[in-house]
C-alpha distance (Angstrom), angle and dihedral (degrees) to the residues before:
residue distance angle dihedral
M1 . . .
K2 3.81 . .
A3 3.82 131.8 .
R4 3.80 117.6 -121.6
P5 3.79 119.3 -101.1
F6 3.81 89.7 -105.6
L7 3.79 90.0 55.9
I8 3.78 92.7 49.9
A9 3.78 92.3 47.3
V10 3.80 93.5 52.1
L11 3.78 93.2 48.8
A12 3.80 93.2 46.4
T13 3.79 94.0 49.6
V14 3.80 93.5 79.6
F15 3.80 91.4 51.4
V16 3.80 93.3 46.6
L17 3.77 96.8 49.9
F18 3.75 91.9 45.7
S19 3.78 95.3 47.4
L20 3.81 93.8 44.6
V21 3.80 93.8 55.6
A22 3.77 92.4 42.1
G23 3.83 91.7 48.3
L24 3.79 91.6 50.6
G25 3.75 89.1 59.4
W26 3.80 113.4 -82.4
A27 3.77 90.6 -159.3
M28 3.78 123.5 131.7
A29 3.78 141.7 153.4
R30 3.76 117.0 -95.8
Q31 3.80 91.0 -115.8
N32 3.84 93.4 53.5
P33 3.84 110.5 122.0
L34 3.81 89.8 -144.5
R35 3.80 91.8 67.1
L36 3.77 93.2 123.5
V37 3.77 97.0 154.1
D38 3.81 98.3 73.5
Q39 3.76 99.9 84.9
P40 3.81 129.4 123.4
L41 3.76 113.1 -103.4
E42 3.75 118.1 -116.9
L43 3.72 136.3 157.9
P44 3.82 109.6 -99.5
R45 3.79 126.1 -130.7
A46 3.76 87.7 -98.6
A47 3.83 89.9 71.2
R48 3.80 87.2 74.5
F49 3.77 88.4 72.9
V50 3.82 96.4 45.4
P51 3.82 115.7 92.0
R52 3.77 116.4 -126.8
D53 3.82 88.3 -127.6
A54 3.81 94.1 54.8
A55 3.78 111.6 136.6
L56 3.77 93.6 -129.5
A57 3.81 133.9 -5.2
V58 3.83 127.6 -173.8
H59 3.82 121.6 -171.0
W60 3.82 111.9 -164.1
L61 3.81 109.7 -160.5
M62 3.84 104.5 -179.6
D63 3.80 120.9 87.4
P64 3.87 106.5 -100.9
V65 3.79 89.8 -160.7
R66 3.80 90.2 66.9
V67 3.80 97.6 44.9
P68 3.84 96.0 96.7
A69 3.83 93.3 48.2
Y70 3.79 89.8 45.4
A71 3.79 91.7 50.5
Q72 3.83 89.6 50.2
A73 3.84 92.0 50.1
V74 3.80 95.7 53.3
A75 3.78 99.3 38.5
P76 3.83 121.8 95.1
A77 3.83 112.5 -88.2
R78 3.83 94.2 -108.7
N79 3.86 91.1 53.9
R80 3.79 101.9 39.4
R81 3.79 98.5 104.0
K82 3.77 91.4 43.5
A83 3.81 90.4 47.8
R84 3.80 92.5 51.7
D85 3.81 94.4 45.9
G86 3.79 92.1 46.8
A87 3.77 93.4 49.3
Q88 3.79 91.6 48.6
Q89 3.84 92.8 47.4
I90 3.78 94.5 52.4
R91 3.78 95.3 41.6
D92 3.82 92.7 48.9
G93 3.77 92.0 43.5
A94 3.79 92.5 53.0
F95 3.84 92.4 52.2
A96 3.81 90.0 44.2
L97 3.82 89.6 58.0
A98 3.83 86.4 55.8
G99 3.79 89.5 54.7
L100 3.78 96.1 -102.2
D101 3.79 128.9 117.4
F102 3.77 104.2 -142.1
E103 3.83 98.3 -162.9
S104 3.80 97.6 45.2
E105 3.82 101.4 30.3
L106 3.80 109.7 27.3
V107 3.78 115.1 20.5
D108 3.85 95.8 79.1
W109 3.77 96.1 55.7
L110 3.79 114.7 11.3
G111 3.84 113.8 120.4
P112 3.80 131.4 -148.1
Q113 3.80 97.3 -89.7
V114 3.82 123.1 76.4
S115 3.82 120.3 169.9
M116 3.78 128.6 -172.5
A117 3.77 132.7 -179.4
L118 3.80 138.1 -174.8
L119 3.80 115.4 -144.6
E120 3.80 126.5 -156.2
P121 3.84 115.2 -108.9
D122 3.76 120.7 -104.1
G123 3.79 94.0 -125.6
P124 3.82 143.6 6.0
E125 3.88 91.6 -90.7
A126 3.83 95.7 44.4
S127 3.78 126.0 96.1
M128 3.76 125.6 -120.6
G129 3.77 111.6 -93.4
W130 3.76 126.9 -135.1
L131 3.80 135.7 -154.4
L132 3.80 127.2 -162.5
V133 3.82 121.3 -168.2
L134 3.81 118.9 -166.5
E135 3.79 125.1 -170.7
S136 3.81 119.9 -143.1
R137 3.77 123.0 -141.8
D138 3.81 91.6 -143.2
Q139 3.80 139.8 22.3
D140 3.80 96.5 -102.5
G141 3.80 104.6 39.2
A142 3.82 98.8 81.0
R143 3.82 91.4 42.2
R144 3.81 91.7 53.4
F145 3.78 90.0 47.1
L146 3.82 91.8 52.7
Q147 3.77 92.0 51.4
R148 3.81 93.0 51.3
F149 3.79 93.0 40.1
W150 3.78 96.7 56.4
Q151 3.79 94.4 33.7
A152 3.81 89.9 59.2
R153 3.78 91.4 48.5
S154 3.73 93.4 45.7
L155 3.79 90.3 54.7
A156 3.82 87.7 50.8
G157 3.79 88.7 59.3
T158 3.82 102.1 -93.9
D159 3.80 114.7 152.5
L160 3.81 107.3 -133.7
Q161 3.80 127.3 -152.1
I162 3.81 117.2 -159.0
S163 3.82 118.8 -168.1
R164 3.75 143.4 133.7
Y165 3.80 128.5 -105.5
R166 3.79 123.7 -178.8
G167 3.77 88.2 -12.1
M168 3.80 93.3 -54.7
G169 3.80 126.2 117.1
V170 3.79 109.6 -118.5
I171 3.80 125.6 -166.5
S172 3.81 118.4 -169.9
G173 3.79 137.6 172.2
K174 3.75 143.6 121.0
G175 3.79 106.6 -68.1
A176 3.80 115.2 -148.4
L177 3.79 99.4 -135.7
R178 3.78 120.0 -161.5
G179 3.72 112.3 -79.3
R180 3.78 93.3 -10.2
N181 3.77 139.6 92.5
P182 3.76 116.1 -90.4
Q183 3.81 112.1 -84.3
P184 3.82 128.8 -162.3
L185 3.77 111.0 -97.4
A186 3.75 134.3 177.8
T187 3.82 132.0 -177.1
A188 3.74 139.1 -169.8
L189 3.80 132.4 -178.6
I190 3.79 117.8 -138.4
D191 3.82 120.1 -160.5
D192 3.79 89.7 -21.6
D193 3.86 92.0 -80.1
L194 3.79 106.7 63.3
L195 3.78 119.5 69.6
L196 3.81 122.9 -163.0
L197 3.81 117.2 -159.4
A198 3.82 116.2 -179.2
S199 3.82 141.0 174.7
G200 3.80 92.8 -107.2
R201 3.76 142.4 -22.1
G202 3.76 93.8 -83.1
V203 3.81 93.1 58.5
L204 3.79 91.8 46.0
E205 3.83 91.8 50.3
Q206 3.79 89.1 50.0
A207 3.80 89.9 54.4
L208 3.80 91.8 48.7
D209 3.84 89.5 48.0
V210 3.79 95.6 53.3
S211 3.83 91.3 45.6
Q212 3.80 87.1 69.2
L213 3.81 95.6 52.6
A214 3.79 117.4 64.3
D215 3.79 92.2 -162.0
Q216 3.81 91.4 60.0
H217 3.79 106.7 45.8
Q218 3.79 129.9 68.8
L219 3.80 96.5 -118.8
G220 3.81 89.5 59.5
D221 3.82 92.8 52.6
H222 3.81 100.6 102.2
E223 3.80 92.5 -173.3
L224 3.82 89.9 54.1
V225 3.80 91.4 47.0
E226 3.81 90.0 53.4
I227 3.80 93.8 47.5
V228 3.81 89.4 51.7
R229 3.78 90.1 51.5
Q230 3.80 91.3 51.3
L231 3.81 92.4 52.2
G232 3.81 89.5 69.0
D233 3.83 122.1 -155.8
G234 3.76 130.6 4.2
V235 3.80 147.6 123.8
A236 3.80 100.8 -117.8
L237 3.78 141.5 31.3
M238 3.78 128.7 -154.6
V239 3.78 126.3 -165.1
A240 3.84 114.3 -174.5
S241 3.78 130.3 -175.4
P242 3.83 121.4 -137.3
P243 3.84 94.6 -99.2
A244 3.81 91.0 49.7
L245 3.81 90.5 53.0
H246 3.78 89.0 69.4
S247 3.81 103.3 30.8
W248 3.81 96.7 43.2
L249 3.80 106.9 20.5
G250 3.79 101.5 31.1
L251 3.79 101.4 -123.3
P252 3.84 114.7 157.9
K253 3.79 117.1 -84.5
P254 3.87 96.0 -125.2
L255 3.82 87.5 59.8
S256 3.82 97.9 42.5
Q257 3.81 91.7 48.0
R258 3.78 96.4 54.2
E259 3.81 111.3 126.8
D260 3.85 92.2 -140.0
L261 3.81 94.6 52.5
L262 3.81 115.9 109.2
G263 3.79 100.4 -179.4
L264 3.80 143.6 -103.9
V265 3.80 131.8 -60.3
A266 3.80 114.7 -169.9
A267 3.81 138.3 171.1
L268 3.79 127.3 -149.5
K269 3.81 123.9 -150.2
P270 3.81 135.5 164.7
E271 3.80 115.1 -128.7
G272 3.81 112.9 -175.7
S273 3.80 105.7 -49.9
D274 3.80 90.8 -25.5
L275 3.81 130.3 96.6
A276 3.79 110.7 -140.2
M277 3.79 128.5 -165.7
E278 3.82 128.5 -169.5
G279 3.78 120.1 -175.6
L280 3.80 146.7 161.5
L281 3.78 124.8 -137.6
R282 3.77 102.3 -149.8
F283 3.83 128.0 -146.1
Q284 3.82 132.5 -176.9
Q285 3.80 96.1 -119.6
P286 3.85 136.5 31.6
L287 3.83 111.5 -82.3
E288 3.75 116.9 -110.2
A289 3.80 93.4 -145.5
V290 3.82 93.9 60.8
A291 3.80 97.4 85.2
S292 3.80 93.7 51.8
E293 3.77 92.8 48.3
V294 3.81 98.0 51.3
G295 3.81 109.4 107.5
A296 3.76 94.5 14.1
A297 3.80 92.1 112.7
D298 3.82 91.6 69.9
G299 3.80 91.6 61.6
L300 3.78 90.7 48.6
A301 3.78 93.1 53.6
Q302 3.81 92.0 52.7
L303 3.83 90.9 60.4
T304 3.84 91.9 61.8
T305 3.85 94.9 55.6
S306 3.85 93.3 84.3
A307 3.79 98.7 27.6
G308 3.81 124.6 116.3
G309 3.77 145.6 152.0
Q310 3.80 136.9 95.9
A311 3.75 95.2 -69.5
E312 3.81 117.7 -175.1
A313 3.81 89.5 -163.8
L314 3.79 136.1 17.9
A315 3.82 129.2 -168.0
L316 3.82 130.9 -174.7
L317 3.76 113.5 -164.2
S318 3.77 125.4 -177.3
S319 3.82 97.6 -165.0
P320 3.82 111.7 16.9
S321 3.79 96.4 162.6
R322 3.76 90.6 55.8
L323 3.76 93.2 46.4
L324 3.79 89.6 54.5
D325 3.82 93.8 52.0
P326 3.86 107.4 99.8
S327 3.78 91.7 -164.9
D328 3.81 94.6 59.8
Q329 3.82 109.6 106.4
D330 3.80 96.0 -164.1
P331 3.86 108.9 128.1
L332 3.77 92.2 -129.2
V333 3.79 89.8 55.4
Q334 3.84 91.8 46.0
W335 3.80 88.7 52.3
L336 3.83 101.9 45.7
G337 3.77 103.3 19.0
P338 3.83 98.2 78.8
L339 3.84 91.5 50.0
L340 3.77 93.1 47.9
R341 3.80 93.9 46.4
Q342 3.81 89.9 49.7
Q343 3.78 92.0 52.6
L344 3.79 93.4 48.4
T345 3.78 100.0 46.8
A346 3.81 95.0 79.8
N347 3.82 114.4 104.8
E348 3.77 94.8 -121.2
V349 3.81 91.2 61.1
S350 3.79 99.3 37.9
S351 3.79 91.6 112.0
A352 3.78 90.5 50.7
A353 3.79 88.2 53.6
T354 3.79 89.4 52.9
I355 3.81 92.4 52.9
A356 3.80 93.7 43.8
G357 3.79 91.3 48.4
L358 3.83 91.0 56.1
D359 3.82 96.0 44.0
D360 3.77 122.5 92.5
G361 3.80 87.4 -168.2
P362 2.86 178.4 -109.4
L363 3.79 102.1 135.6
L364 3.82 134.9 172.3
W365 3.75 119.0 -158.8
L366 3.83 124.4 -169.2
Q367 3.79 126.0 -174.9
Q368 3.82 109.3 -155.2
P369 3.82 131.9 172.7
E370 3.89 86.1 -107.0
G371 3.77 91.7 53.1
W372 3.81 140.7 -84.7
L373 3.77 125.7 -41.0
V374 3.79 126.4 -162.9
A375 3.81 127.8 -166.9
T376 3.81 124.6 -165.1
K377 3.75 137.0 166.4
Q378 3.80 114.0 -83.7
D379 3.85 110.4 -82.9
Y380 3.82 91.7 5.1
P381 2.93 92.3 132.5
A382 3.76 102.6 15.2
V383 3.81 115.8 -122.9
S384 3.82 90.9 -125.7
V385 3.82 91.2 56.9
V386 3.79 91.7 50.0
D387 3.84 90.4 45.8
D388 3.80 90.4 55.0
A389 3.79 92.5 51.0
L390 3.83 94.0 46.7
T391 3.80 91.3 45.5
E392 3.78 89.0 59.6
Q393 3.81 87.5 54.7
G394 3.83 90.7 55.1
F395 3.82 100.1 -98.6
I396 3.75 123.7 137.6
R397 3.81 122.9 -151.2
S398 3.78 122.8 -131.7
D399 3.81 140.7 155.2
L400 3.81 122.9 -103.7
P401 3.83 128.1 -171.7
F402 3.82 109.4 -127.0
D403 3.82 130.0 167.0
D404 3.80 93.1 -18.4
K405 3.78 89.8 -50.1
S406 3.73 136.0 92.9
L407 3.79 117.8 -116.2
Q408 3.77 127.2 -164.0
V409 3.81 110.5 -133.5
W410 3.76 133.2 -174.7
T411 3.80 115.8 -149.0
R412 3.76 139.4 166.5
L413 3.80 135.4 -172.4
A414 3.79 116.1 -99.6
R415 3.77 136.4 168.1
Q416 3.79 115.1 -95.8
Q417 3.76 107.1 -106.9
S418 3.80 93.5 -146.7
S419 3.76 95.5 45.7
T420 3.80 126.5 97.3
K421 3.81 92.9 -170.5
N422 3.81 98.7 69.5
L423 3.77 91.9 -111.6
L424 3.76 118.5 171.8
E425 3.78 129.8 -136.9
A426 3.76 136.2 -177.3
Q427 3.83 108.1 -99.4
L428 3.78 115.9 -153.6
G429 3.79 113.2 -135.5
V430 3.80 99.9 177.5
A431 3.82 138.9 -22.0
L432 3.81 121.9 -148.6
A433 3.83 127.1 -150.7
Q434 3.80 112.6 -175.1
E435 3.79 127.3 -153.4
P436 3.80 130.8 -179.1
D437 3.83 93.7 -92.1
Q438 3.81 104.7 12.0
A439 3.78 142.1 47.3
W440 3.80 120.1 -147.3
W441 3.79 118.1 -155.4
G442 3.80 117.9 -168.1
Q443 3.79 135.8 -171.3
T444 3.82 89.2 -147.5
L445 3.76 137.7 15.6
A446 3.79 88.2 -118.0
A447 3.82 90.7 57.7
L448 3.80 89.8 54.1
Q449 3.74 91.1 49.1
Q450 3.80 93.3 49.6
R451 3.80 89.0 60.0
K452 3.84 87.7 81.2
Q453 3.80 91.1 65.6
G454 3.78 97.9 87.4
K455 3.84 95.8 167.5
A456 3.75 91.8 57.8
L457 3.82 90.3 64.7
Q458 3.81 95.2 54.1
P459 3.81 96.2 99.9
R460 3.84 91.4 59.1
L461 3.82 92.3 41.4
R462 3.81 90.2 52.9
Q463 3.79 88.6 53.4
L464 3.79 88.6 52.8
N465 3.77 92.7 48.5
N466 3.81 92.9 49.6
L467 3.81 89.1 49.4
N468 3.80 91.9 52.2
R469 3.77 102.7 37.5
D470 3.78 94.7 129.2
D471 3.82 91.7 64.6
R472 3.81 89.9 -116.6
P473 3.81 102.3 104.7
L474 3.78 117.0 -173.5
T475 3.75 120.9 -125.4
Q476 3.84 100.8 -117.6
Q477 3.81 114.5 50.2
L478 3.80 135.0 173.1
V479 3.82 129.9 179.2
L480 3.78 124.5 -175.6
G481 3.79 132.9 -168.9
A482 3.82 124.2 -132.5
S483 3.83 99.3 -76.3
P484 3.82 101.0 46.0
G485 3.84 89.6 38.5
R486 3.78 90.7 57.8
V487 3.76 90.8 47.6
Q488 3.80 91.6 54.0
L489 3.81 93.1 47.7
Q490 3.77 101.0 43.1
H491 3.81 96.1 83.3
W492 3.81 98.6 32.1
R493 3.76 108.6 118.0
P494 3.84 100.8 -131.8
W495 3.78 89.2 47.9
T496 3.78 93.7 51.4
L497 3.83 89.2 49.1
M498 3.80 90.0 53.2
Q499 3.78 91.7 51.2
T500 3.79 90.8 48.6
L501 3.78 92.7 55.2
A502 3.81 91.4 41.5
D503 3.84 86.6 56.6
G504 3.80 90.0 -136.3
S505 3.74 145.5 50.0
L506 3.81 118.3 -64.8
Q507 3.79 91.9 -174.4
P508 3.84 96.3 102.4
S509 3.83 89.4 58.6
V510 3.82 92.4 61.8
Q511 3.80 110.2 98.7
G512 3.79 98.6 165.5
L513 3.75 147.2 -22.3
A514 3.80 130.3 -142.4
M515 3.80 128.9 -174.1
A516 3.80 136.6 176.7
V517 3.79 133.7 -178.2
G518 3.76 132.1 -177.9
P519 3.80 146.5 121.8
D520 3.76 120.9 -69.4
Q521 3.80 116.6 -98.7
D522 3.83 89.7 -109.5
E523 3.78 108.4 94.3
Q524 3.80 89.2 -147.0
S525 3.78 94.5 52.3
S526 3.75 119.5 134.6
S527 3.82 93.2 -163.0
L528 3.76 140.6 79.3
R529 3.82 111.8 -140.4
M530 3.77 119.7 -140.9
R531 3.81 132.2 -171.0
A532 3.77 131.1 -172.8
R533 3.77 132.3 179.4
L534 3.81 124.0 -169.6
N535 3.82 114.6 -160.7
L536 3.80 110.2 -148.3
G537 3.73 128.5 -177.2
C-alpha cells in the first residue's frame, strides 16, 4: 500500500528544508539575531487535529517563509546568493509537488508552524490518507487563500461541495493539481487562522472529530506533551507509530511489530553544521534490561583511553554477546542485533564475531584501513574460551615477539589466493596484545601497531563527545566517517526522499554519522532513548 506522490512530497518537505539549511552551514554566533533554532519544543495547536493513532506526524516549527533569507545570512559571503536561490528553489518545489504555489499562494500569509500527518487506510484496498495544517499569520490570510484556491480549481472544472460539519464550513472536491490527475481534497478554516487541507472529506471529518475528544488527539496526550518538553529545543517534532517505524524509518520488523511498542517521539535541531536528533522509543511497561544497563557507559569510556588509529568507524557496545543472540526478545537486541550480525558475517571479520559473541561487554570495535581492532576488558572473554572457539575453526595458537612484547596469534594454513601452484601460507586469524586491564584483539599486526597513534583517532572521538555532551552517554554507540556514513544513508528512505526533492545527490555533503541507543537512566523507564548526529559540510 503506497502513499500518493502528494503525500510523499508533503512529508519530505520538512526533511528537505532542514537538511538544505544545515548543509549550507547552519553555523552562527550566539549573539546573532537570526538564531531561530533555539526555541523550546512544544506541540502546536495543529496537534489537536492529529489522531493519536496517526501513522506518522511531523510538526515543523520554523517559519518556512524565512528559510531562504536565513540560508543567505549564514552562508559564506561568496555563496550567499547561491544559498538563497537554492533554498528558495527547493522550498518552492516541495510545495509545488503538493499542489501549492508558495510564492503566489502562501508567502503572504503562511505562519511559522506547518504540521502534516499520514493516516492509516480504512481497509486493505484504501489508500493512506494525509492531513496538512497551515497556520496563518493574520486573520484574513488563510481565508483569502481558500477563496483563490477553490476559485482556481472551480474554473478548471472541479465540482465543489460546500457544507458544514461540527459547526465548521467544509469545502471539498477533486483538485486538479499541476501535472497530476485530480485528487480528492477537502478544506476547513478553524478560528480564521488555522487551515486544514486533507486528502478527502472523510479524512477531514476524522480530524474534526478527534479535535473534540482529548483522549484521541495528540495535544490531549499528556504523556506525549511531557516527553516533548523533556526533549528540549528544536525546530521539528516527529511522532511515528509502530508500523511507520519499519515502512518509513527502516527499523527491523521484529521490533516494530511488538505488541507493547507505542511508537517513537523525536526532535530535530541544527547544531553548527550538524543535524541532531533526540528521540524516545516508547513502550507500555518498564523495560527489564534497564537495570542491567545502568552504569555500563563508564566501562565503555575506559576502553577509548588507550585507543588510536585512523578508524573509519568506531563502535562501543555494552553487551555484544547479547546483541548477537537472535533468540533474545529484548527490544534493544531486536533493534541493533540484525545490523550487528549483518556487519559481522563477512569472512574478514569472522574472528571479530567470535570474540564479540563470547563477550558480555564492554567492547570497543575500530575499523581501520589495516583491518579491524577490538578491545575488551581483561579476561572478558577469557583467552582460553576464545582459544577453544578458534580451534574449532581450524586456528592454532602460538606466541610471536612483537615490539619488545610477546603476542598471542591464531593462524591456520590456507591456499594463496594469488597462486596458481596450490601453495600454502599461514593465515592470521587474530592477534592478541594483553595489558593489565584490557585485551586488544587485531585482525593484523599493523592494526595493533596503529593503536599507538592516539591523535589519528581524534575525529571519531570528537563525534563521540558531541553525541554525549549532556554527560548521559547511552550504552550502544556507533560513529562513522564520511565514506561509511554515506553508505548507511544511501538507501534510507527519508534520505532518498530528500535527494529526490533536491534534484541531485546530497551524498558529498555527508562528512560523518553518529548514533547511540540505550535505556534511560531511570530504572523504571519504559523508553529506549536514541540519538543521531549527521555531520554535513
